[in-house]
N, C-alpha and C positions, 0 to 999 in steps of 0.2 A: 504494500500500500504506500503510495506516494502522496505527499501533501505539497502543493505549490502555492506559496503565498502570493496573492494578487491584491492590488489596490484598486479601489474605485475612487475616482476624483469627481468633485462637483464644482460647478460654478453657479453664480446667481446674478441675475440682472439687478440693476438699480430698481427701486419700486416703479412699476409701470403706471402710466396715467390710467384712470378708470376707463376711458374710451378704448385705449389700446388693450388693456387687460380683458375687456369684454369680448375681444375678437380672438383671444387665445384660450383654448380649453374652456369655453363658455359654461359648460356644465360642471366644472371643477374636477374633471377627471385627472387621474394620474396615469401616465402612459409608460409602457415598457416596450421597446422595439428590439428584437433579437435577430433580425434578418441577417445581419452580417456581424457586427460587433455591438454588444448590448449598449443601448442608450436609454435612459429613463428620465422623465421630467414631470413636473407638476408646478402649480402656482402655490406660493407660500401664503400664510395668513396676512403678511404685510404687503402683498401685491407684487412680489418678485416672481420671475420664472426661474426655477432651480432645475438644472440639467446635470446629469451625472453619466459616467461611463468608465470605460477602462482607464487604468492608470499605468504608470511605469512599474517595473518590478521594485523599484526603490521609492521612498517617499518623495514628494515633490520638493524641488529645491530651486527651480527657476520659473519665470513667467511662462516660458514656452511649454512647460509641462501640461498646461491647460489649453493650449492653442487648438488642439483637435476638437475639444468640446466647444470652443467659441465658433469654430467653423461649422460644426454640426448644428449649433443653435441657429445660425444664419441660414443654413440650408433648410431647416425645418420652418423657420419663420423669418423670411427675408426682411420683413418690416422691422425687425429688431437689430438690423445691422448698425444703426447708430446709437443704440442703447448701451450705456456703460455697464461693465461687468465689475461687481464689487466683491 
């Protein structure tokens, strides 16, 4: 039996305006997409979109460690391309 440690990284947008938030997961769903590499996302109670997915084998140490999640976020919701990631 082998155990392989894996990390899941998450990013969150700045709080979204109520108009923008209403267009994203309007029913409050949480989503998990495992077609290729697992990505999951949901809206937080304070109006952010939180997106997570695969991480490196080591803990994150540089900003680029989250870049693939930022690209996934914009692919899913192009309207979020200018929204800050906090």
